[in-house]
C-alpha positions in Angstrom: 114.1 92.1 118.2 112.2 89.8 119.8 108.7 88.7 119.0 106.0 87.9 121.9 102.7 88.3 120.5 101.3 84.7 118.6 98.3 83.7 117.0 96.4 81.5 118.7 97.0 77.7 117.5 93.7 77.2 116.2 94.5 79.6 113.4 97.4 78.8 112.2 98.7 77.1 108.6 97.6 73.0 108.7 99.9 71.0 106.8 96.7 68.9 105.6 96.3 69.0 102.2 100.1 71.2 101.4 101.8 69.4 99.2 105.3 71.9 99.5 107.3 72.1 102.3 105.8 75.0 104.4 109.1 75.1 106.7 110.7 76.5 103.2 107.8 79.1 102.7 108.6 80.4 106.4 112.0 80.7 106.0 111.7 83.3 102.9 110.0 85.7 104.9 111.9 88.4 106.6 110.9 91.4 108.9 111.6 95.0 108.0 112.0 97.3 110.5 112.5 100.9 108.9 113.2 104.3 110.2 111.5 107.3 108.4 112.2 110.6 107.3 110.6 112.7 110.7 110.2 115.8 107.7 109.1 113.7 105.1 105.6 113.9 103.6 104.4 110.5 104.6 105.7 111.0 108.9 102.4 112.4 109.4 100.5 109.4 108.7 102.4 106.3 108.3 104.6 107.2 111.4 108.9 107.4 111.3 109.3 103.9 112.7 107.4 101.1 111.0 107.3 97.4 110.9 106.6 95.0 108.6 106.9 91.5 106.7 108.5 91.3 103.3 109.1 87.9 100.8 112.7 87.0 99.4 111.8 86.4 95.6 114.0 85.8 92.8 114.5 88.4 89.9 116.3 87.5 86.6 119.4 88.7 88.4 119.0 88.1 91.6 117.4 88.1 95.2 115.2 91.0 96.4 112.8 91.7 99.3 108.8 92.3 98.1 107.1 93.8 100.0 104.4 97.1 100.6 105.4 100.3 99.5 104.1 102.2 102.3 106.3 100.8 104.8 110.0 101.8 102.9 108.4 105.2 101.8 111.0 108.0 102.7 112.8 105.5 104.1 116.0 106.6 106.0 117.0 103.0 107.1 116.0 99.5 106.7 116.6 96.6 108.8 115.9 92.9 108.0 115.2 90.5 110.1 115.9 86.5 108.6 113.9 83.2 110.0 116.8 82.4 112.0 117.4 85.8 113.6 120.2 87.4 111.6 119.6 91.2 111.0 121.3 92.9 107.8 120.7 96.5 106.9 119.0 97.1 103.4 118.6 99.6 100.9 114.8 100.6 99.0 115.0 99.8 95.2 111.8 101.1 94.4 108.4 102.0 94.7 105.6 101.1 92.4 102.6 103.9 92.9 100.3 102.0 90.5 100.8 98.7 92.2 101.5 99.7 95.8 104.5 97.1 95.6 108.1 98.2 97.4 111.1 96.1 96.7 114.1 96.0 98.9 118.1 95.0 98.4 119.4 93.3 101.1 123.0 94.7 101.7 124.4 91.5 103.6 123.7 88.0 103.0 120.1 86.6 104.0 121.0 83.1 102.4 117.4 82.3 102.4 115.5 80.3 100.0 113.4 82.8 97.2 109.3 81.9 97.2 108.2 80.9 93.6 105.6 83.6 92.1 102.2 81.7 90.9 99.2 83.7 89.6 96.0 85.1 92.0 94.0 84.6 88.4 93.5 80.9 89.6 91.7 82.0 93.2 88.1 81.8 93.4 85.6 83.0 96.3 85.9 80.4 99.4 89.4 79.5 98.3 92.0 78.0 101.4 94.5 80.7 101.5 97.5 81.2 103.7 98.7 84.4 105.0 102.2 83.8 106.3 104.1 86.7 108.3 107.5 86.3 109.8 107.9 84.4 112.4 107.0 80.8 111.4 103.8 79.3 111.9 103.2 81.5 115.4 102.4 84.9 113.1 100.8 83.1 110.4 97.2 81.6 109.5 94.5 80.2 107.8 92.4 81.9 105.9 89.8 82.2 103.3 89.2 84.3 99.8 85.9 86.4 100.8 85.8 88.6 98.0 87.9 90.0 94.5 86.8 93.4 93.9 87.5 97.0 92.8 89.8 99.0 95.3 89.6 102.9 95.7 92.1 104.3 98.1 91.7 107.5 99.6 94.9 108.2 98.6 94.5 108.3 95.2 95.1 104.5 95.0 92.8 102.3 92.8 93.7 98.3 92.1 90.9 96.8 89.4 90.9 93.5 91.2 91.9 93.2 95.0 91.8 90.0 97.1 89.9 90.1 100.4 90.9 87.6 103.3 89.4 86.6 106.7 90.0 86.2 109.4 92.3 89.1 109.4 96.3 89.0 110.5 97.4 91.5 113.0 100.3 92.7 111.1 99.1 92.4 107.8 101.9 94.9 106.2 104.2 92.8 103.8 102.5 89.4 104.7 102.5 87.0 102.0 99.6 85.5 100.4 100.6 82.1 99.5 98.4 79.5 97.4 97.7 75.3 98.7 100.4 74.9 95.9 103.2 76.9 97.8 103.2 79.9 95.4 103.3 83.3 96.0 99.6 85.2 95.2 99.7 88.5 96.8 101.3 90.9 99.4 99.1 92.2 102.4 98.3 95.9 102.4 95.8 96.8 104.4 93.0 95.6 107.2 89.5 96.2 106.0 85.9 96.1 106.9 84.0 93.5 103.7 80.1 93.6 103.6 78.8 90.6 102.5 75.3 89.3 102.7 74.0 92.3 105.3 77.2 91.4 107.6 80.5 93.3 107.8 83.7 91.0 108.2 87.1 91.7 109.2 89.6 91.1 106.7 92.3 91.7 104.7 93.3 93.3 101.7 95.6 91.9 99.6 97.6 93.1 95.5 98.0 90.4 93.7 101.4 89.6 92.6 100.6 89.6 88.5 100.9 93.0 88.7 104.4 92.6 89.3 105.6 90.9 86.8 105.3 93.6 83.9 107.3 95.9 86.2 109.9 93.7 88.3 113.0 93.9 85.9 112.6 97.9 85.8 111.8 98.4 89.1 115.3 96.5 90.0 117.0 98.2 87.0 115.8 101.6 87.2 113.8 101.9 90.2 111.0 102.7 88.8 108.8 101.1 86.1 108.9 102.0 82.9 105.8 104.3 82.6 104.5 108.1 82.3 103.7 109.0 86.0 100.0 109.7 86.7 98.8 113.1 87.0 98.3 113.6 91.1 96.8 116.0 92.8 97.7 115.7 96.3 94.5 115.4 98.0 92.7 112.6 100.2 89.4 112.1 99.6 86.2 110.4 101.1 82.9 109.3 99.7 79.7 110.5 101.0 76.2 109.6 99.6 77.3 109.7 96.5 79.4 113.1 96.9 83.4 113.1 96.6 84.5 115.5 99.5 88.3 116.9 100.2 89.2 115.5 103.6 92.5 116.5 103.7 95.4 118.1 101.3 99.1 117.8 101.2 100.1 120.9 102.2 102.3 122.3 99.7 100.6 119.9 96.8 98.8 120.6 93.7 95.5 120.9 94.9 96.7 123.1 98.0 98.4 125.5 95.7 95.3 125.7 93.5 93.3 126.3 96.5 91.2 123.8 97.3 89.5 123.1 100.7 88.7 121.0 103.4 85.1 120.1 102.9 85.1 121.3 99.0 82.7 118.6 97.0 84.5 117.3 93.7 81.5 117.3 91.4 83.1 117.5 87.8 86.8 116.8 86.1 87.2 118.5 83.0 83.0 118.2 82.6 82.7 114.7 83.7 80.5 114.3 87.1 82.3 112.5 89.6 80.0 110.5 92.2 82.8 108.5 94.2 86.7 107.4 94.1 87.0 105.4 91.0 85.3 108.1 89.0 87.5 110.8 90.4 91.1 109.1 90.0 90.1 107.5 86.4 89.1 111.1 85.5 92.2 112.7 86.4 94.2 110.4 85.0 92.7 110.7 81.7 94.3 114.3 81.8 97.0 112.9 80.5 100.3 112.7 82.7 102.2 114.6 85.4 102.3 118.2 84.5 98.9 118.0 83.2 96.0 120.6 84.0 93.2 119.3 85.6 89.7 121.4 85.7 87.8 120.8 88.5 83.8 121.8 89.5 84.0 122.2 93.3 80.6 122.5 95.6 81.6 124.9 98.0 78.8 125.6 100.3 76.2 127.2 98.3 78.7 128.6 95.4 80.0 126.6 92.5 83.7 126.9 91.7 85.7 126.3 88.8 89.4 125.3 89.8 92.1 124.5 87.3 95.1 122.5 89.4 98.0 121.8 87.6 99.2 118.4 88.3 102.3 117.2 89.9 104.5 113.6 90.0 103.8 112.2 93.7 107.6 111.1 93.6 108.8 114.5 93.4 107.7 115.5 96.4 108.7 112.4 98.4 112.1 112.5 100.2 114.4 110.3 97.8 116.9 107.5 99.6 120.4 107.8 100.2 122.6 106.1 97.7 124.8 103.3 98.7 
């Protein structure tokens, strides 16, 4: 696929102060072209045609491509484009719902260098980083770490220590966050606005690569981490004035079946007051594993409504990839 866009030269990575082979890092990135099922759960909000980047890494056994998991959810086909333009098909290996990481197995030889992994714990606010996308310098930029904090996503997702960088990359999904030592520190997930000193900055959110290390081999060998799945409600929520409101529901999901409605305010989980998304998610997950009953107290207009939701396993609601 021809790539016509490019970042301004002033934003691209500078070689000054770098003691590693930047060209080798560029060669470790691939483009993912994903076609997802049009009748899948994620088609309505992620679309059925998805483009992003992925980075070749090495596990104990082989090379795989690390990316952000939403790109490959319910994928029917995946094509990888290497730095030199070669294209090979690929298969989705695993999506870790907790971290958000996805793994892809090329079904042909890419003959590309693997990027070594570091630790995001070495990063401090203001540190210089590189955001590398497929396509080399034209699709990569210099950035700074502007924040690291908890991040809650309305789709029942929570990171204790997310990384935020600016300026933002315009095609952030699956980009590689690389330190000045040439090591992989994170994977691009979102475009966000970050408030600092009464100013709003456009930024990217990255998932720290440290979250991959404990689960990488399980994801490759088992297709998922070796942990019990968390309770999942299938509800999309929003914070508003210290209240958590139901913004949308997965049709046929646990919360929808239990009778939750758009506009409901989730006031309590198992008697515990809820005023933020992190509070909601942690309270739900403390109910046990997927399948546990989750008691909710809702404010619906002027009424207080008590509902028991039998939680589910999110993976059970997703279409599975065809086996190769």
